[in-house]
N, C-alpha and C positions, 0 to 999 in steps of 0.2 A: 653516151648510152652506157658504155662501160662503167664509168664513174657512178652513175645512178644505179646500176645493178649491184656494184660493189658496196655501195652505201647501204642499199636495202638489205643486202646479206649481214653486213655488220650489224645493223639495226636489229634484225631478227635473232642473231646470236646473242646480242645484249639482252634482248627480252627473255629469251630461253634461259638465259643464265642467271637471272635475277628475278626478285618478286616473290611472294608468299607461295610456298607449296611447290615451286619448280623443281624438276628433277636435275637441273644442272648445277644448282647452287651447292656451295661448299658444305653448308650446314645439313642438307639432305644426305649427302654422299659420304662426308667425313665425320659427322658428328652425330651418330645414333645415340640413344638415351643409354645404351651400354658401353663401357669401356672395352678395349681389347680383350683384356683378362675375363670380362664377363659376357663375351660374345655367345650367344645361344648356340651357334654351331660348334664353337670350340668346347663348350660345356657338354654339348650333347654327344659329341665324339668320345669324349673322355668318359662318360657314363655307359655309352655302348661298348667300349672297350672293356670296361669293368665287368659287364654283364658277360661278354664273350669269353672273358678269362675264367669264368667259373666252369669247372669241368662237368659238374653234374647239374640237373634241373633241380629247382627247388620244388620239393614234393609236399603233398597234403595227404595226411592219413587220419582218417576218421571212419567211424562205424558205417557211414553211408556210401563212402567211396574212397578209392586210393588213386592218386595220379598226380599230374603235374599241378602245382599250386597255382591259384588264380593270380598271385602277385607277380609269378613269373610269366604268365601269359600277358598281364598288362605291360610289364616291362619290355617283353618281346615285341608286343604290337607297337608300342611306342617307338622301339628302336628300328623296326622295319618301316614305319611311317616316315620317320626322319631320314633315315638312309635313301628312301625312295625320293624323298622331297629334294634331297641333295645330288640325286642321280649318280649315287656312288655304287657302281656295279660290283666293285670287289667286296664291300661291306655288305650289300645284299646277298652276295653268294655266300658269304661266311654265316650270315645269320640264317639262310636258307638251309645250310647244311647242319647247323645246330638243330634246328627244329624238324628237319626231314626224319630225324631218327626218333621223333616223340611218337609214341604209341598211344592213340587216342581210344582204342577199342574198350578199355575198362570205363571210359567215361560215357561213350555212346550206350554201352550195355546198361549202365546205371544212370541213365539220363533223367535224373529226377531231382537234381539240385543245382542251384544257380552257381555255385562255386565250382561245380565241375563243368558245366555248359559253356561258362564265359570263356573257357579256353579258346572257343572258336573264333574270337576276334583276332587271333593271331594267325591262324592259317589262312583266314580271308584276307588279311591285309598282305600276307606272302603271296597268295593268288593274284591279287591286284598288281603286284610288281613283277611277277615271275611268270603268270599265266600256267602254272603247274596245277593240273587237274587233281593230283593227290591233295594239294591243300584246299582246293575248293570243295572236294567231297568231305574232308574232315570239317571245315567249318559250317558248311550247310546242313550237314546232318545234325550238328549240335543245335543250330538254329531252329531247325524244324522239330527236333526233339522236345524243345520247350513247349511247343503246341500240340504235342502228339494226343493229349486228351484234355483239351481246355474244359474249363467249367461252364455251367449254364449262362454266367455273365460274360463269357468270351475270354476270360483272363486265363493265362498259363496255369497248369496244375502245380508249377512250381512257386506261386504266389504265397508269401509269407508275411508280407507287410513289414520287411526289415529294410531300413533306410539304404543299405548297401545295394539292394536289389534294382534300384533306379538305374545303377551303372550296370550291374552283372546282366540284368535282362535287356534294358534299353541299348546299351552298347552292342551287344551281339545282333539283335535285330536290326539296328541301323547298319552294321557290317554287311549283314546278309542282303540288305537293300542295295548297298553300294556295289556288291559282287554281282547282283542280278538284274537290278533295276525293276524288281517286283515290288509293287506299292504295298503288297499284303504285309511285309516286313515292317514298314514305317507305320501302318496302321495298328499293328499288333503292339509296337512299342508306344505309341501314342495312347492307346486304350489303357495300356498298363500303368504308365507313369500318371496319366490324369487320375485313375484310381487311387494310387499312392500318395498323389498330393492332396487329394481330398481326404484321405484319412490320416495322414501323418503330418503335414506342415502345421506349425504352430502360428499364432497371431502375428508373431513378430517376424516370421518369414523362414526361421530355422526349424530344425527337426530334433526331437528328443532321440536319444540313442534307441530307446525302445520302451515297451510297456513296463512300468515300475522302475524306469531309469530316466527321470526327468532332467536330464543334462544334455547340453548342446555339444556333444563330443566332435573333435575338430575333424577327423578322418571320416567318421561316419557322414557328417555333413558334406565333407569332400567329395564322397562317392555321389552323393545326391546332386550336388552342383555340377559336377562333371558330367553326369548322366544326362540331365536336363540340357546342358549346353550341347552335347554330342546329338541328341535328337533334334533339337532346334536349328542346328547347323543344316539339316536336310529336310525337315518336315515342311510341307507346303502351307503357306498361310490359310488356304481354304480348306484345310483339315478340320473336321468339327471339333477336335481336341486342342487345335493350336492355341486359341485365346486363352483357355484355361492353363495350359502349360506354360505359355509365355508370362501371364500374369504371375503364376507361382515362382518361375524363374525370377522375374524382376523384383518381387519381394524378397527373395532370398539375397539376390545381388545387393539390394539397398541395406539390408541387415549387415552383410559382411563389409559393405563400404564403411558403415558406422563403427563396426568392432574391429577393423584392422588396426594393429597396433602401431604406434607412431614410427617404429622402425621399419614397417612395411610387412611384418610377419602376421600371422594368426596364431591363436593359442590352442593348447590342448583342450580346453574348454573355451569355445568361441567367445562367450560373454562374460568370462571370469578373468579380471585383471591379475588375479593372483596365480594363475596358471601360467606354465611355461610355453615358450615358443616352440612350435611343432611344425616340422618341415613338410610332411607328407600333406597335411591339410593345406599349408600355404601354396604348395605346388598345385594341387587340385584346384583351390580357389582361383589362383592366378590364371590357370588354363581357362577355367570357366568364364571368367571376366574378360580375357583376351578374345575368346571366341564372341562373346556378346558385343564387344566394341567393333570387332572387325566384320561381324555380319549385320551391323546396324541395329542390334537388338537393344542396346544400351546407349545412353547420352556419352558421346565421345568425350566431351570436355570434363564430364565428372568421373569417368571411370578409366580413361587412359592412365591418369597418375596412380591409380590403384594397381593395376597390373604391373606398371613400371617399377613403383615402389616394391612390390612383392618379389620381383625378379632380382632387383638390386640386393635385396635382403637375403633372399634364398641362396643365392650363389656363395655367399660368405660361409655357408654350411657345407660346402662341397670341398672336400680335400683333394690333394694332388692325385691320389689314388682312385678318384672318381666316386667315392663313397659319400652319400648324404648323412649327415649326422642329425641328432635330435629327432629320430623317427620313433613314434610310439609303437611298441610291439603290439601284436594281435590283442584285441581287447573285447571281452564280453561285457554285455551290459550289467549295471549294478545300481542299487539304490543308494550307494554310499558314495558320496563325492570324493572321499580319500581314494577310492579305487582308481580315479582318474587322475587325481593330483599326484599321486606317488607312483604312477604307472612307469615300468623300466622304459628306457630309451635306447636305441641302438644306432650304430652307423652301417650303412650298406644294406639295410633291410629293403628288399624289392618293394615293399608297400610305399617306400619314399623314393627309390630309383625310378619306378614307372612315371609317376606324374611329372617329375622333373622333365623326362623325355617328351612328354605330351605338351608340357609348357614351352619348352624349347622349339618344338615343331610349330606350334601356333604363333610364336613371336616371329619365326622366319617364314612361314607361308604367306605370300603375297596374294594369293588367289582367294583366300577366305573371304 
């Protein structure tokens, strides 16, 4: 009897340790697609430390409002989400301390611009990890302010039909849903993004930078891709806007698959092979594709190589100081293609730091 039992145990161990997709095989455990120097946790921690080393917030100053820059909000959001996934209480405390001193009064008083309100994604992410009511109040006020005076069509009064807004509006409303469980926030985001897709998406699946600017600018399309992925990661399939948004997302992902450069990067102008590799767009696209694969929205066999190539390429642009290079600076729309092709590039710009953190989180999160 003992020999039979022992034989059965050995047989089970053998079966668990071999075969396709097993959790005990060496390939699954010891041979992920990234090498140790490209591990998303290692890279993510490096980028978070670079953020925390900045003594001051990145600020935005314009005629319509003054306050914390949306790029800092997006980077902080990514940092907190990754620290929460890693269950790093010390790192969460440092991030919480950094943003506990942020004053959002100027944003809520002038809650009439997407670049101001999107800050709410950060305190709502902090609330999810810390349950600090201060962060909840900050974030939910900014989310609700977007719909303080909606139009007759139900869209936010902040609607301007710029492609960036698919993230700026969509991500905030999705975060409000995550913090409250109130379906009204998902419905707002779905209504808005559906309207944007109908008006702005081009036949090839990509998005022009804007009216009079018929160019597929990388980061602008990046905001769009990430915003759709963020919403689809939460939106129920029975929502009336779900089919149109999923179709628009898939059209865009197919275009991105076609236009990904051989080295895994995407370009400053997505469809222009003469334009340079741009890292913020690559990180945003990689994030959007990863979400799609892990959520079953995209064909795994077609799109897993896409995001893997993107990560492998992207990390070569990250220095030992945690700064990402080849980031296009802030860019207004233009009818002149040279405006995009000759745009200055920087290292450490939070427009690039932020989506690297999103991408790292998506690669590491096994619950997606």
